[in-house]
GUVEX-398275 format. One record per residue (C-alpha): residue number from 0; residue in three letters; x, y, z. Coordinates in nm, 3 decimals, decimal comma, always signed. Example, Ala and Ser with C-alpha at 12.3 -4.5 7.8 and 13.67 -1.06 7.14 Angstrom:
% GUVEX-398275
+-----+------+---------+---------+---------+
:  nr : rest :       X :       Y :       Z :
+-----+------+---------+---------+---------+
:   0 :  ALA :  +1,230 :  -0,450 :  +0,780 :
:   1 :  SER :  +1,367 :  -0,106 :  +0,714 :
+-----+------+---------+---------+---------+
***
This chain:
% GUVEX-398275
+-----+------+---------+---------+---------+
:  nr : rest :       X :       Y :       Z :
+-----+------+---------+---------+---------+
:   0 :  MET : +13,576 :  +9,401 :  +7,391 :
:   1 :  SER : +13,705 :  +9,511 :  +7,731 :
:   2 :  LYS : +13,598 :  +9,336 :  +8,050 :
:   3 :  GLN : +13,403 :  +9,641 :  +8,169 :
:   4 :  THR : +13,224 :  +9,666 :  +7,835 :
:   5 :  LYS : +13,128 :  +9,300 :  +7,866 :
:   6 :  ILE : +12,994 :  +9,356 :  +8,218 :
:   7 :  THR : +12,791 :  +9,658 :  +8,106 :
:   8 :  ALA : +12,652 :  +9,455 :  +7,816 :
:   9 :  PHE : +12,563 :  +9,172 :  +8,058 :
:  10 :  PHE : +12,354 :  +9,404 :  +8,273 :
:  11 :  LYS : +12,182 :  +9,564 :  +7,975 :
:  12 :  ALA : +12,094 :  +9,220 :  +7,840 :
:  13 :  LYS : +11,938 :  +9,119 :  +8,172 :
:  14 :  SER : +11,739 :  +9,440 :  +8,224 :
:  15 :  VAL : +11,365 :  +9,433 :  +8,159 :
:  16 :  GLU : +11,202 :  +9,702 :  +7,942 :
:  17 :  THR : +10,943 :  +9,797 :  +7,945 :
:  18 :  ASN :  +9,845 : +11,735 :  +9,166 :
:  19 :  GLU :  +9,553 : +11,555 :  +9,305 :
:  20 :  THR :  +9,439 : +11,652 :  +9,658 :
:  21 :  ILE :  +9,451 : +11,354 :  +9,891 :
:  22 :  THR :  +9,258 : +11,333 : +10,213 :
:  23 :  LYS :  +9,479 : +11,235 : +10,503 :
:  24 :  SER :  +9,397 : +10,897 : +10,649 :
:  25 :  GLU :  +9,466 : +10,748 : +10,987 :
:  26 :  ASP :  +9,587 : +10,436 : +10,806 :
:  27 :  VAL :  +9,893 : +10,579 : +10,631 :
:  28 :  ILE : +10,211 : +10,753 : +10,730 :
:  29 :  VAL : +10,180 : +11,116 : +10,643 :
:  30 :  VAL : +10,537 : +11,234 : +10,627 :
:  31 :  SER : +10,505 : +11,504 : +10,884 :
:  32 :  GLU : +10,681 : +11,573 : +11,208 :
:  33 :  LYS : +10,344 : +11,621 : +11,378 :
:  34 :  ARG : +10,219 : +11,265 : +11,321 :
:  35 :  MET : +10,256 : +11,008 : +11,599 :
:  36 :  PHE : +10,185 : +10,637 : +11,580 :
:  37 :  THR : +10,159 : +10,342 : +11,814 :
:  38 :  ASP : +10,359 : +10,024 : +11,770 :
:  39 :  ASP : +10,037 :  +9,833 : +11,701 :
:  40 :  ASP :  +9,992 : +10,032 : +11,382 :
:  41 :  PHE : +10,326 :  +9,909 : +11,253 :
:  42 :  VAL : +10,323 :  +9,547 : +11,374 :
:  43 :  GLU : +10,560 :  +9,323 : +11,176 :
:  44 :  GLU : +10,533 :  +8,947 : +11,140 :
:  45 :  THR : +10,849 :  +8,892 : +11,341 :
:  46 :  SER : +10,815 :  +9,175 : +11,586 :
:  47 :  LYS : +10,547 :  +9,036 : +11,813 :
:  48 :  LYS : +10,473 :  +8,689 : +11,948 :
:  49 :  GLN : +10,112 :  +8,584 : +11,965 :
:  50 :  LYS :  +9,988 :  +8,509 : +12,315 :
:  51 :  SER :  +9,795 :  +8,209 : +12,185 :
:  52 :  ASN :  +9,784 :  +8,008 : +11,867 :
:  53 :  SER :  +9,412 :  +8,075 : +11,861 :
:  54 :  VAL :  +9,464 :  +8,450 : +11,837 :
:  55 :  LYS :  +9,445 :  +8,572 : +11,479 :
:  56 :  LYS :  +9,738 :  +8,789 : +11,374 :
:  57 :  LYS :  +9,654 :  +9,147 : +11,295 :
:  58 :  CYS :  +9,736 :  +9,239 : +10,937 :
:  59 :  PRO :  +9,952 :  +9,555 : +10,932 :
:  60 :  PHE :  +9,786 :  +9,842 : +10,748 :
:  61 :  TYR : +10,079 :  +9,877 : +10,508 :
:  62 :  LYS :  +9,999 :  +9,536 : +10,361 :
:  63 :  LYS :  +9,652 :  +9,655 : +10,251 :
:  64 :  ILE :  +9,598 :  +9,893 :  +9,962 :
:  65 :  PRO :  +9,344 : +10,157 : +10,072 :
:  66 :  ASP :  +9,012 : +10,185 :  +9,887 :
:  67 :  THR :  +9,069 :  +9,848 :  +9,716 :
:  68 :  SER :  +9,005 :  +9,481 :  +9,787 :
:  69 :  PHE :  +9,380 :  +9,408 :  +9,768 :
:  70 :  ALA :  +9,646 :  +9,296 : +10,014 :
:  71 :  VAL : +10,016 :  +9,264 :  +9,929 :
:  72 :  ASP : +10,242 :  +8,991 : +10,074 :
:  73 :  ALA :  +9,987 :  +8,920 : +10,347 :
:  74 :  PHE :  +9,946 :  +8,543 : +10,370 :
:  75 :  SER :  +9,998 :  +8,483 : +10,741 :
:  76 :  TYR :  +9,683 :  +8,656 : +10,867 :
:  77 :  GLY :  +9,414 :  +8,417 : +10,750 :
:  78 :  GLN :  +9,133 :  +8,556 : +10,540 :
:  79 :  ILE :  +9,151 :  +8,934 : +10,582 :
:  80 :  ASP :  +8,825 :  +9,126 : +10,608 :
:  81 :  GLY :  +8,752 :  +9,319 : +10,290 :
:  82 :  VAL :  +9,030 :  +9,153 : +10,088 :
:  83 :  LYS :  +8,944 :  +8,957 :  +9,773 :
:  84 :  TYR :  +9,284 :  +8,945 :  +9,599 :
:  85 :  TYR :  +9,618 :  +8,857 :  +9,755 :
:  86 :  PHE :  +9,918 :  +8,992 :  +9,563 :
:  87 :  LEU : +10,260 :  +8,827 :  +9,599 :
:  88 :  THR : +10,552 :  +9,047 :  +9,492 :
:  89 :  HIS : +10,813 :  +8,768 :  +9,483 :
:  90 :  PHE : +10,916 :  +8,427 :  +9,609 :
:  91 :  HIS : +11,102 :  +8,507 :  +9,930 :
:  92 :  SER : +10,979 :  +8,343 : +10,247 :
:  93 :  ASP : +10,932 :  +8,666 : +10,441 :
:  94 :  HIS : +10,679 :  +8,766 : +10,173 :
:  95 :  TYR : +10,500 :  +8,435 : +10,106 :
:  96 :  ASN : +10,503 :  +8,331 : +10,474 :
:  97 :  GLY : +10,171 :  +8,160 : +10,549 :
:  98 :  LEU : +10,104 :  +8,061 : +10,189 :
:  99 :  THR : +10,048 :  +7,684 : +10,166 :
: 100 :  LYS :  +9,868 :  +7,432 :  +9,949 :
: 101 :  ASN :  +9,563 :  +7,489 : +10,167 :
: 102 :  PHE :  +9,534 :  +7,859 : +10,082 :
: 103 :  ASN :  +9,205 :  +7,910 :  +9,899 :
: 104 :  GLN :  +9,191 :  +8,278 :  +9,798 :
: 105 :  PRO :  +9,276 :  +8,439 :  +9,462 :
: 106 :  ILE :  +9,648 :  +8,514 :  +9,420 :
: 107 :  VAL :  +9,800 :  +8,762 :  +9,175 :
: 108 :  CYS : +10,170 :  +8,739 :  +9,087 :
: 109 :  SER : +10,423 :  +8,726 :  +8,804 :
: 110 :  PRO : +10,459 :  +8,416 :  +8,583 :
: 111 :  ILE : +10,789 :  +8,311 :  +8,748 :
: 112 :  THR : +10,650 :  +8,353 :  +9,099 :
: 113 :  GLY : +10,337 :  +8,164 :  +8,994 :
: 114 :  ARG : +10,541 :  +7,867 :  +8,878 :
: 115 :  LEU : +10,745 :  +7,876 :  +9,199 :
: 116 :  ILE : +10,449 :  +7,870 :  +9,437 :
: 117 :  VAL : +10,294 :  +7,581 :  +9,245 :
: 118 :  SER : +10,620 :  +7,386 :  +9,228 :
: 119 :  GLN : +10,755 :  +7,456 :  +9,576 :
: 120 :  LEU : +10,444 :  +7,517 :  +9,788 :
: 121 :  GLY : +10,180 :  +7,313 :  +9,610 :
: 122 :  VAL :  +9,947 :  +7,610 :  +9,562 :
: 123 :  LYS :  +9,653 :  +7,533 :  +9,333 :
: 124 :  GLN :  +9,709 :  +7,667 :  +8,982 :
: 125 :  SER :  +9,340 :  +7,757 :  +8,956 :
: 126 :  LEU :  +9,380 :  +8,024 :  +9,225 :
: 127 :  ILE :  +9,660 :  +8,208 :  +9,045 :
: 128 :  THR :  +9,627 :  +8,502 :  +8,810 :
: 129 :  VAL :  +9,958 :  +8,589 :  +8,646 :
: 130 :  LEU : +10,034 :  +8,934 :  +8,510 :
: 131 :  LYS : +10,312 :  +8,993 :  +8,262 :
: 132 :  LEU : +10,533 :  +9,297 :  +8,296 :
: 133 :  HIS : +10,402 :  +9,626 :  +8,154 :
: 134 :  GLU : +10,064 :  +9,480 :  +8,061 :
: 135 :  PRO :  +9,787 :  +9,667 :  +8,249 :
: 136 :  ARG :  +9,504 :  +9,457 :  +8,384 :
: 137 :  MET :  +9,174 :  +9,564 :  +8,539 :
: 138 :  ILE :  +9,109 :  +9,378 :  +8,863 :
: 139 :  ASP :  +8,800 :  +9,459 :  +9,066 :
: 140 :  GLY :  +8,779 :  +9,805 :  +8,907 :
: 141 :  VAL :  +9,147 :  +9,893 :  +8,962 :
: 142 :  GLU :  +9,413 :  +9,910 :  +8,691 :
: 143 :  VAL :  +9,715 :  +9,704 :  +8,792 :
: 144 :  VAL : +10,056 :  +9,710 :  +8,624 :
: 145 :  PHE : +10,359 :  +9,496 :  +8,714 :
: 146 :  MET : +10,714 :  +9,620 :  +8,650 :
: 147 :  ASP : +11,049 :  +9,458 :  +8,717 :
: 148 :  ALA : +11,172 :  +9,516 :  +9,074 :
: 149 :  ASN : +11,541 :  +9,453 :  +9,000 :
: 150 :  HIS : +11,541 :  +9,229 :  +9,306 :
: 151 :  CYS : +11,521 :  +8,858 :  +9,223 :
: 152 :  PRO : +11,371 :  +8,661 :  +8,934 :
: 153 :  GLY : +10,997 :  +8,715 :  +8,923 :
: 154 :  ALA : +11,000 :  +9,010 :  +9,165 :
: 155 :  VAL : +10,776 :  +9,302 :  +9,074 :
: 156 :  ILE : +10,682 :  +9,651 :  +9,179 :
: 157 :  ILE : +10,309 :  +9,715 :  +9,144 :
: 158 :  LEU : +10,127 : +10,028 :  +9,030 :
: 159 :  PHE :  +9,761 : +10,053 :  +9,127 :
: 160 :  THR :  +9,543 : +10,318 :  +8,958 :
: 161 :  LEU :  +9,213 : +10,356 :  +9,143 :
: 162 :  PRO :  +8,883 : +10,469 :  +8,989 :
: 163 :  SER :  +8,943 : +10,805 :  +9,159 :
: 164 :  SER :  +9,266 : +10,832 :  +8,951 :
: 165 :  LYS :  +9,477 : +10,805 :  +9,267 :
: 166 :  ARG :  +9,800 : +10,618 :  +9,187 :
: 167 :  ILE :  +9,962 : +10,395 :  +9,449 :
: 168 :  LEU : +10,298 : +10,226 :  +9,395 :
: 169 :  HIS : +10,398 :  +9,926 :  +9,606 :
: 170 :  THR : +10,767 :  +9,843 :  +9,563 :
: 171 :  GLY : +10,769 :  +9,506 :  +9,740 :
: 172 :  ASP : +11,142 :  +9,445 :  +9,771 :
: 173 :  PHE : +11,334 :  +9,633 :  +9,503 :
: 174 :  ARG : +11,666 :  +9,780 :  +9,395 :
: 175 :  ALA : +11,590 : +10,124 :  +9,256 :
: 176 :  ASN : +11,782 : +10,231 :  +8,947 :
: 177 :  ALA : +11,775 : +10,508 :  +8,689 :
: 178 :  GLU : +11,595 : +10,288 :  +8,436 :
: 179 :  MET : +11,283 : +10,291 :  +8,654 :
: 180 :  GLU : +11,264 : +10,667 :  +8,607 :
: 181 :  THR : +11,213 : +10,611 :  +8,232 :
: 182 :  ILE : +10,916 : +10,373 :  +8,263 :
: 183 :  SER : +10,617 : +10,551 :  +8,111 :
: 184 :  PHE : +10,366 : +10,387 :  +8,347 :
: 185 :  LEU : +10,549 : +10,549 :  +8,638 :
: 186 :  ASN : +10,645 : +10,890 :  +8,505 :
: 187 :  LYS : +10,346 : +10,988 :  +8,292 :
: 188 :  ARG : +10,146 : +11,117 :  +8,590 :
: 189 :  PRO : +10,224 : +11,187 :  +8,957 :
: 190 :  ILE : +10,229 : +10,896 :  +9,199 :
: 191 :  ASN : +10,026 : +10,981 :  +9,508 :
: 192 :  GLU : +10,153 : +10,718 :  +9,751 :
: 193 :  ILE : +10,454 : +10,488 :  +9,759 :
: 194 :  TYR : +10,472 : +10,183 :  +9,982 :
: 195 :  LEU : +10,851 : +10,174 : +10,004 :
: 196 :  ASP : +11,102 :  +9,896 : +10,070 :
: 197 :  THR : +11,304 : +10,059 : +10,350 :
: 198 :  THR : +11,540 :  +9,769 : +10,424 :
: 199 :  TYR : +11,846 :  +9,994 : +10,396 :
: 200 :  CYS : +11,690 : +10,330 : +10,479 :
: 201 :  ASP : +11,995 : +10,432 : +10,679 :
: 202 :  PRO : +12,276 : +10,664 : +10,560 :
: 203 :  SER : +12,537 : +10,404 : +10,658 :
: 204 :  TYR : +12,423 : +10,179 : +10,372 :
: 205 :  SER : +12,588 : +10,329 : +10,067 :
: 206 :  PHE : +12,697 : +10,010 :  +9,893 :
: 207 :  PRO : +12,818 : +10,012 :  +9,532 :
: 208 :  THR : +12,607 :  +9,937 :  +9,227 :
: 209 :  GLN : +12,557 :  +9,576 :  +9,128 :
: 210 :  GLU : +12,768 :  +9,638 :  +8,820 :
: 211 :  GLU : +13,060 :  +9,765 :  +9,028 :
: 212 :  THR : +13,043 :  +9,466 :  +9,260 :
: 213 :  ILE : +13,018 :  +9,218 :  +8,973 :
: 214 :  SER : +13,323 :  +9,378 :  +8,809 :
: 215 :  PHE : +13,515 :  +9,342 :  +9,134 :
: 216 :  ILE : +13,415 :  +8,977 :  +9,172 :
: 217 :  VAL : +13,510 :  +8,888 :  +8,815 :
: 218 :  SER : +13,853 :  +9,052 :  +8,858 :
: 219 :  ILE : +13,917 :  +8,851 :  +9,175 :
: 220 :  CYS : +13,817 :  +8,529 :  +8,995 :
: 221 :  GLU : +14,050 :  +8,607 :  +8,705 :
: 222 :  ASP : +14,342 :  +8,670 :  +8,940 :
: 223 :  PHE : +14,289 :  +8,347 :  +9,133 :
: 224 :  ILE : +14,251 :  +8,132 :  +8,822 :
: 225 :  LYS : +14,561 :  +8,287 :  +8,670 :
: 226 :  LYS : +14,764 :  +8,191 :  +8,978 :
: 227 :  GLU : +14,597 :  +7,852 :  +9,027 :
: 228 :  PRO : +14,392 :  +7,721 :  +8,732 :
: 229 :  LYS : +14,244 :  +7,449 :  +8,954 :
: 230 :  THR : +14,051 :  +7,701 :  +9,166 :
: 231 :  LEU : +13,694 :  +7,611 :  +9,250 :
: 232 :  ILE : +13,468 :  +7,918 :  +9,259 :
: 233 :  VAL : +13,176 :  +7,898 :  +9,501 :
: 234 :  CYS : +12,890 :  +8,150 :  +9,503 :
: 235 :  GLY : +12,647 :  +8,179 :  +9,789 :
: 236 :  THR : +12,280 :  +8,226 :  +9,701 :
: 237 :  TYR : +11,935 :  +8,214 :  +9,851 :
: 238 :  SER : +11,673 :  +7,975 :  +9,717 :
: 239 :  VAL : +11,580 :  +8,261 :  +9,483 :
: 240 :  GLY : +11,820 :  +8,549 :  +9,429 :
: 241 :  LYS : +12,188 :  +8,637 :  +9,362 :
: 242 :  GLU : +12,177 :  +8,464 :  +9,023 :
: 243 :  LYS : +12,338 :  +8,763 :  +8,853 :
: 244 :  VAL : +12,662 :  +8,692 :  +9,040 :
: 245 :  PHE : +12,730 :  +8,340 :  +8,919 :
: 246 :  THR : +12,581 :  +8,394 :  +8,573 :
: 247 :  ALA : +12,807 :  +8,696 :  +8,518 :
: 248 :  ILE : +13,118 :  +8,502 :  +8,624 :
: 249 :  SER : +13,014 :  +8,214 :  +8,401 :
: 250 :  ARG : +12,950 :  +8,425 :  +8,093 :
: 251 :  LEU : +13,247 :  +8,656 :  +8,129 :
: 252 :  LEU : +13,502 :  +8,383 :  +8,211 :
: 253 :  ASN : +13,340 :  +8,107 :  +8,006 :
: 254 :  LEU : +13,302 :  +7,866 :  +8,298 :
: 255 :  ASN : +13,030 :  +7,607 :  +8,355 :
: 256 :  VAL : +12,800 :  +7,620 :  +8,658 :
: 257 :  TRP : +12,675 :  +7,339 :  +8,882 :
: 258 :  VAL : +12,384 :  +7,380 :  +9,123 :
: 259 :  SER : +12,220 :  +7,136 :  +9,362 :
: 260 :  PRO : +11,912 :  +6,941 :  +9,247 :
: 261 :  TYR : +11,694 :  +7,163 :  +9,467 :
: 262 :  LYS : +11,839 :  +7,482 :  +9,319 :
: 263 :  ARG : +11,798 :  +7,334 :  +8,970 :
: 264 :  GLN : +11,427 :  +7,288 :  +9,043 :
: 265 :  ILE : +11,406 :  +7,653 :  +9,134 :
: 266 :  LEU : +11,597 :  +7,766 :  +8,824 :
: 267 :  ASN : +11,375 :  +7,554 :  +8,599 :
: 268 :  CYS : +11,082 :  +7,768 :  +8,709 :
: 269 :  TYR : +11,250 :  +8,074 :  +8,555 :
: 270 :  GLN : +11,229 :  +7,920 :  +8,207 :
: 271 :  ASP : +11,546 :  +8,112 :  +8,119 :
: 272 :  LYS : +11,703 :  +7,947 :  +7,813 :
: 273 :  GLU : +12,024 :  +8,152 :  +7,835 :
: 274 :  LEU : +12,075 :  +8,057 :  +8,199 :
: 275 :  ASN : +12,018 :  +7,690 :  +8,122 :
: 276 :  THR : +12,303 :  +7,692 :  +7,869 :
: 277 :  LEU : +12,546 :  +7,771 :  +8,154 :
: 278 :  LEU : +12,442 :  +7,479 :  +8,372 :
: 279 :  VAL : +12,585 :  +7,128 :  +8,369 :
: 280 :  ASN : +12,446 :  +6,819 :  +8,540 :
: 281 :  SER : +12,776 :  +6,689 :  +8,677 :
: 282 :  GLU : +12,967 :  +6,897 :  +8,930 :
: 283 :  GLN : +13,287 :  +6,744 :  +8,791 :
: 284 :  ASN : +13,232 :  +6,943 :  +8,472 :
: 285 :  ALA : +13,187 :  +7,280 :  +8,643 :
: 286 :  GLN : +13,435 :  +7,525 :  +8,793 :
: 287 :  ILE : +13,157 :  +7,733 :  +8,951 :
: 288 :  HIS : +12,948 :  +7,571 :  +9,223 :
: 289 :  VAL : +12,643 :  +7,739 :  +9,371 :
: 290 :  LEU : +12,574 :  +7,671 :  +9,740 :
: 291 :  SER : +12,327 :  +7,807 :  +9,992 :
: 292 :  MET : +12,443 :  +8,116 : +10,178 :
: 293 :  ASP : +12,469 :  +7,930 : +10,509 :
: 294 :  LYS : +12,742 :  +7,708 : +10,362 :
: 295 :  ILE : +12,975 :  +8,003 : +10,303 :
: 296 :  ASN : +13,193 :  +7,945 : +10,609 :
: 297 :  PHE : +13,535 :  +7,792 : +10,658 :
: 298 :  LYS : +13,423 :  +7,469 : +10,822 :
: 299 :  SER : +13,175 :  +7,381 : +10,548 :
: 300 :  LEU : +13,398 :  +7,492 : +10,262 :
: 301 :  LYS : +13,709 :  +7,313 : +10,388 :
: 302 :  ASP : +13,511 :  +6,991 : +10,396 :
: 303 :  TYR : +13,365 :  +7,070 : +10,055 :
: 304 :  LEU : +13,711 :  +7,120 :  +9,902 :
: 305 :  GLN : +13,853 :  +6,815 : +10,076 :
: 306 :  ASN : +13,588 :  +6,597 :  +9,910 :
: 307 :  ARG : +13,690 :  +6,735 :  +9,569 :
: 308 :  ASP : +14,063 :  +6,736 :  +9,625 :
: 309 :  SER : +14,143 :  +6,532 :  +9,317 :
: 310 :  LYS : +14,012 :  +6,806 :  +9,087 :
: 311 :  PHE : +14,057 :  +7,137 :  +9,273 :
: 312 :  LYS : +14,351 :  +7,276 :  +9,470 :
: 313 :  ARG : +14,199 :  +7,597 :  +9,604 :
: 314 :  LEU : +13,851 :  +7,728 :  +9,677 :
: 315 :  LEU : +13,741 :  +8,089 :  +9,628 :
: 316 :  ALA : +13,401 :  +8,174 :  +9,775 :
: 317 :  PHE : +13,179 :  +8,481 :  +9,759 :
: 318 :  LYS : +12,911 :  +8,580 : +10,008 :
: 319 :  PRO : +12,716 :  +8,853 :  +9,825 :
: 320 :  THR : +12,486 :  +9,054 : +10,051 :
: 321 :  GLY : +12,417 :  +9,416 : +10,136 :
: 322 :  TRP : +12,490 :  +9,341 : +10,500 :
: 323 :  GLU : +12,858 :  +9,312 : +10,405 :
: 324 :  GLU : +12,874 :  +9,686 : +10,336 :
: 325 :  SER : +13,149 :  +9,854 : +10,540 :
: 326 :  GLY : +13,081 : +10,208 : +10,421 :
: 327 :  GLU : +13,431 : +10,233 : +10,274 :
: 328 :  GLY : +13,363 : +10,126 :  +9,915 :
: 329 :  ILE : +13,426 :  +9,815 :  +9,710 :
: 330 :  SER : +13,804 :  +9,867 :  +9,705 :
: 331 :  SER : +13,814 :  +9,822 : +10,082 :
: 332 :  VAL : +13,677 :  +9,468 : +10,068 :
: 333 :  LYS : +13,936 :  +9,226 : +10,203 :
: 334 :  PRO : +13,932 :  +8,847 : +10,190 :
: 335 :  LYS : +13,956 :  +8,604 : +10,478 :
: 336 :  THR : +14,174 :  +8,300 : +10,418 :
: 337 :  SER : +14,214 :  +7,979 : +10,610 :
: 338 :  GLY : +14,430 :  +7,711 : +10,454 :
: 339 :  ARG : +14,328 :  +7,666 : +10,092 :
: 340 :  VAL : +13,993 :  +7,842 : +10,129 :
: 341 :  THR : +13,940 :  +8,215 : +10,069 :
: 342 :  ILE : +13,610 :  +8,390 : +10,137 :
: 343 :  TYR : +13,508 :  +8,735 : +10,018 :
: 344 :  GLY : +13,209 :  +8,900 : +10,181 :
: 345 :  VAL : +13,105 :  +9,142 :  +9,907 :
: 346 :  PRO : +12,852 :  +9,427 :  +9,930 :
: 347 :  TYR : +12,615 :  +9,301 :  +9,662 :
: 348 :  SER : +12,256 :  +9,388 :  +9,736 :
: 349 :  GLU : +11,921 :  +9,326 :  +9,572 :
: 350 :  HIS : +11,766 :  +9,600 :  +9,787 :
: 351 :  SER : +11,808 :  +9,974 :  +9,730 :
: 352 :  SER : +12,091 : +10,156 :  +9,901 :
: 353 :  PHE : +12,012 : +10,466 : +10,106 :
: 354 :  ASN : +12,110 : +10,702 :  +9,824 :
: 355 :  GLU : +11,911 : +10,502 :  +9,570 :
: 356 :  LEU : +11,602 : +10,526 :  +9,790 :
: 357 :  LYS : +11,651 : +10,899 :  +9,825 :
: 358 :  ARG : +11,690 : +10,949 :  +9,451 :
: 359 :  PHE : +11,384 : +10,734 :  +9,378 :
: 360 :  VAL : +11,158 : +10,924 :  +9,617 :
: 361 :  ARG : +11,288 : +11,264 :  +9,508 :
: 362 :  PHE : +11,232 : +11,178 :  +9,143 :
: 363 :  PHE : +10,871 : +11,065 :  +9,178 :
: 364 :  LYS : +10,776 : +11,320 :  +9,448 :
: 365 :  PRO : +10,486 : +11,129 :  +9,607 :
: 366 :  ALA : +10,252 : +11,304 :  +9,848 :
: 367 :  LYS : +10,290 : +11,019 : +10,096 :
: 368 :  VAL : +10,548 : +10,750 : +10,162 :
: 369 :  ILE : +10,466 : +10,442 : +10,366 :
: 370 :  PRO : +10,773 : +10,245 : +10,486 :
: 371 :  THR : +10,720 :  +9,867 : +10,481 :
: 372 :  VAL : +11,041 :  +9,732 : +10,638 :
: 373 :  ASN : +11,199 :  +9,788 : +10,981 :
: 374 :  VAL : +10,888 :  +9,962 : +11,107 :
: 375 :  GLY : +10,825 :  +9,760 : +11,423 :
: 376 :  ASN : +11,053 :  +9,981 : +11,630 :
: 377 :  SER : +10,937 : +10,333 : +11,714 :
: 378 :  ASN : +11,287 : +10,485 : +11,707 :
: 379 :  LYS : +11,366 : +10,340 : +11,365 :
: 380 :  ARG : +11,027 : +10,452 : +11,245 :
: 381 :  LYS : +11,080 : +10,812 : +11,355 :
: 382 :  ASN : +11,428 : +10,823 : +11,203 :
: 383 :  MET : +11,296 : +10,697 : +10,871 :
: 384 :  GLN : +11,006 : +10,941 : +10,884 :
: 385 :  ASN : +11,241 : +11,235 : +10,934 :
: 386 :  LEU : +11,470 : +11,121 : +10,653 :
: 387 :  ILE : +11,189 : +11,069 : +10,406 :
: 388 :  ASN : +11,033 : +11,398 : +10,510 :
: 389 :  SER : +11,353 : +11,577 : +10,408 :
: 390 :  TRP : +11,344 : +11,411 : +10,065 :
: 391 :  ILE : +10,995 : +11,522 :  +9,968 :
: 392 :  LYS : +10,991 : +11,872 : +10,113 :
: 393 :  PRO : +10,937 : +12,132 :  +9,836 :
+-----+------+---------+---------+---------+
***
């Protein structure tokens, strides 16, 4: 089996199967050049400082699902008027911000995310309702379906079907792909509104597919190990996310993986038996080490290698993030080397590229699109509005 065939098989193994008239509302972006909005309508958690700790933060409208009792990723605003159920799309801090062991409202999330918020945040299990993928559930009169977001373990996109038959899709954070277009829950009837992850809604972000980046990374690892068998491979990750990178290297090159005790706690919440077979308890028995993203720098890695000098002669590190995209393709990625340490910043993203966003919106043809990221700046907002408007024009 060729290397590329193995990589394709790896991604297939990790994938998860599974013309109504709408009244315009002042609480949604209608993709139209005539609409104007104030910055207060698009307030982001990090975009405004509160004048006083006693002032309650205003919950942005795009975190509330209209005509329901639901809010999505809205834990830093206290108890929100009219909201009974608080949905959490995934376990990244910018989405669970404000969620603590003292939170006392019903939470709806995936099984993995449920285990993470209990384990890491001390949230009461009794408050959590978990929904499995592709299993519709009626909640307060609304049909809710979770589907895989292709973002990080436990991340979901959420389809809400209201009693009026209006269908609203909230993508949370997601990496759109062609497989989503085949999901029957999504394509059987028109979607009226999409709350869209617009992290990279900019034509300059045209990074390669995850499969292309993984193939590139594995080739680099093979070359380094061939030249120096005692090469330590280091992969940068977040507390949750980027696991596909080190698991692909491990499976395709048959190398063991070591992670820190904290990261092991996180991974245990996934309950992924295949992943667990790749992990070893002693770092001495692993040629792949997983470190936090902030450790992927020359100072930290030189010290890290120095402390393991008896076993490893070189260190090859990868910093996988969409922010590394240069716009010139994967072949243009060049390493930086200092002494015995080499670092590759690789354009590996768990958010949709610009072209993937465009394809996703064009395929589902929603009547309205509500951006949920980078909306605190009026210029960015207008640019996104114009772009999205061009995608859904007849």
